C-alpha positions, 0 to 999 in steps of 0.5 A, spaced: 049 392 455 053 392 449 060 391 450 064 398 450 070 401 448 074 405 454 079 410 454 082 411 461 087 417 462 091 415 468 090 408 467 096 406 471 093 409 477 090 406 483 083 407 481 085 406 473 088 399 474 082 397 479 077 399 473 081 395 468 080 389 472 073 390 474 071 391 466 075 385 464 072 381 470 065 383 468 066 382 460 064 389 459 069 391 454 071 390 447 077 394 448 081 398 453 086 404 451 090 406 457 094 412 457 099 414 462 106 417 463 108 412 467 109 405 464 106 399 467 112 396 468 114 401 473 107 402 476 108 397 482 102 393 479 100 387 483 099 380 480 092 381 479 093 388 476 099 386 472 095 380 469 089 385 467 094 389 463 097 383 459 090 382 457 089 382 449 083 387 450 088 392 453 092 397 449 097 402 453 099 408 450 105 413 453 103 420 454 104 426 458 097 429 458 100 436 459 104 436 452 099 437 446 104 433 442 105 427 447 097 427 447 097 425 439 099 418 441 094 417 447 087 417 443 089 412 438 085 405 438 087 398 436 084 398 430 087 404 427 081 409 428 082 414 433 078 418 439 080 425 436 074 427 432 069 425 438 074 429 443 075 435 439 068 436 437 066 435 444 071 440 447 069 445 441 062 445 444 064 446 451 057 448 453 054 441 450 060 437 453 058 430 455 061 429 462 059 426 469 063 428 475 064 423 481 066 426 487 070 421 491 072 420 499 077 416 501 078 410 497 081 404 499 082 397 496 087 393 492 093 397 490 091 403 495 097 407 497 095 414 499 089 413 503 087 408 508 094 404 507 098 409 510 094 409 516 095 402 517 102 402 516 103 408 521 099 404 526 104 398 525 110 403 526 107 405 533 106 398 535 113 397 534 115 403 537 110 402 543 108 409 543 101 413 543 100 415 535 097 422 535 093 424 529 091 431 527 084 434 529 080 430 533 076 423 533 070 427 530 073 429 523 069 426 517 073 421 513 068 418 509 070 412 505 068 407 499 071 401 496 075 402 489 070 396 486 064 400 488 067 406 485 068 402 478 061 400 479 058 407 480 062 409 474 059 404 469 052 405 473 052 412 471 055 411 464 048 407 463 044 412 465 042 418 460 040 422 466 047 423 469 050 427 463 052 434 466 050 432 473 055 431 480 055 426 484 058 425 491 060 417 492 060 414 499 059 408 503 053 408 508 059 407 514 059 415 516 066 414 517 070 418 522 077 419 524 075 416 530 072 410 527 078 408 523 083 409 529 079 405 534 079 399 529 087 400 528 087 401 535 084 394 536 088 391 531 095 393 533 093 394 540 096 401 541 093 407 544 091 413 539 090 420 541 089 427 537 092 434 537 085 437 537 083 443 533 087 449 535 094 445 535 092 442 528 090 449 525 097 452 527 102 446 526 107 447 521 106 441 516 113 440 513 116 441 520 112 435 522 113 431 517 121 431 518 120 430 525 116 424 524 121 421 519 126 422 524 122 419 529 120 413 525 125 411 520 131 407 523 138 408 520 140 401 517 
């Protein structure tokens, strides 16, 4: 495959930063333009992702994509050309818009802060508290997963396929993961008991109140 120029909107996010590293490690790009309202310096990049962002092929553009004026900076390329003509043309011809939708489950991997990692941290906290960790719903709740590197591979795989344009794909691994499977692994690792509130209680619970109660229970004053 010929090397490509890539524009990543939200490039400092979890999937974006892993996609940058994947593209560079596999020598797939001639340039990468990252667009995000959060600068890399304050995006809590780990060492691997930080090194990727320092690569000479990577250019960062600061932009808030809900602000039209801010977007003007987002689509410039290192050689002085821009993405504007292509983007504007495609958007103006929406019926023929070249796109592919990739629906994702729980994505885990290096840099994850929102999906599997919070569950691991919660298990560690309950280990320290020596209490049973109770979760919403039940063990049968579907929580399909996929590793972030596999997401990156899928993006490039679909890019190379001409028949993927206009299609919608559901991306999961073959683990058929449930909340019970994840919980059992955490229980084995941290040696904790795990229980569930069940469907009736979970459907009626006040989420905001539950969060405040959990914070009061779990966060210890310094």
